[in-house]
C-alpha positions in Angstrom: 10.8 5.1 39.4 9.0 2.3 39.4 9.1 -0.3 41.8 10.5 -3.7 40.8 8.7 -5.6 43.9 5.4 -4.1 42.8 4.0 -2.4 39.9 0.9 -0.2 40.6 -2.6 -0.4 38.5 -1.7 3.3 37.4 2.0 2.3 35.9 0.4 -0.9 34.4 -2.2 1.2 32.3 0.5 3.6 31.3 2.7 0.5 30.0 -0.5 -0.5 28.1 -1.3 2.7 26.6 2.4 3.4 25.8 2.7 0.2 24.0 -0.2 0.3 21.9 0.5 4.3 21.3 3.6 3.2 20.0 1.8 0.3 17.8 -0.8 2.3 16.5 0.2 6.0 16.7 -2.8 6.8 13.9 -5.7 4.8 16.1 -8.9 7.0 17.3 -8.9 7.7 21.3 -12.4 5.7 21.0 -10.4 2.2 19.3 -7.4 2.7 22.1 -10.0 2.9 24.9 -12.2 -0.2 23.4 -8.9 -2.0 22.9 -7.5 -1.4 26.2 -10.7 -2.1 28.1 -10.9 1.2 29.4 -13.8 4.0 29.2 -13.1 7.0 27.0 -12.8 9.3 30.1 -10.2 6.8 31.8 -8.5 6.3 28.6 -8.7 10.8 27.9 -7.6 11.1 31.6 -4.8 9.0 31.4 -3.5 10.2 27.6 -3.6 13.7 29.0 -1.4 12.6 32.3 0.8 10.8 29.5 1.0 14.5 27.0 1.4 16.2 30.9 4.5 14.4 31.6 6.5 14.5 27.7 5.8 11.4 26.9 3.0 11.4 24.1 2.3 14.0 21.6 -0.9 14.6 19.8 -0.7 14.5 16.0 -4.1 15.5 13.9 -4.2 13.0 10.8 -7.2 12.4 8.1 -8.9 9.4 8.0 -9.2 7.1 5.2 -11.6 9.0 2.7 -9.6 12.6 4.1 -12.9 13.6 5.3 -12.5 13.8 8.6 -9.3 15.5 10.6 -8.6 12.7 13.9 -5.8 12.8 16.4 -3.3 10.1 16.8 -0.8 10.2 19.4 3.0 10.0 19.1 5.3 8.2 21.7 8.0 11.6 22.1 12.1 10.0 23.2 10.8 10.3 27.0 8.0 7.7 26.2 10.0 5.5 24.3 12.7 5.5 27.4 9.6 5.7 29.8 7.7 2.6 28.1 11.4 0.8 27.8 11.8 1.2 31.9 8.1 0.2 32.6 8.5 -3.5 30.8 11.8 -4.3 31.9 10.3 -3.4 35.4 7.3 -5.5 34.2 9.6 -8.3 33.1 11.6 -8.2 36.5 8.3 -8.3 38.5 6.9 -11.5 36.9 10.7 -12.9 36.5 10.7 -12.5 40.8 6.9 -13.9 41.0 7.9 -17.4 38.8 11.3 -17.8 41.0 8.6 -17.4 44.6 6.1 -20.0 42.6 9.1 -22.1 41.6 10.1 -22.2 45.6 6.9 -22.8 46.7 6.3 -25.6 44.2 9.6 -27.7 46.0 8.4 -27.0 49.0 
């Protein structure tokens, strides 16, 4: 489980990937890497880790011209649940940071 006081960089990247996959499941890995400012290799590694954890599954789809088959990504029910947990923990962390900044400003 994610520590509410600190969200590590891996969890942040996974959250970004899970959010993007849910919004655009038929996106290519190359486009996804570009949108998230990740190298293609790093994204491939992360996507495979998410797949191994059962959070994402792969799906084949044809592009607009129906000539080339691409791989798309779909969140599994576990992936949706994990994305929700990561989002809640991220928001808790940001609210805590806000409260700490507010206290500092009052001093």
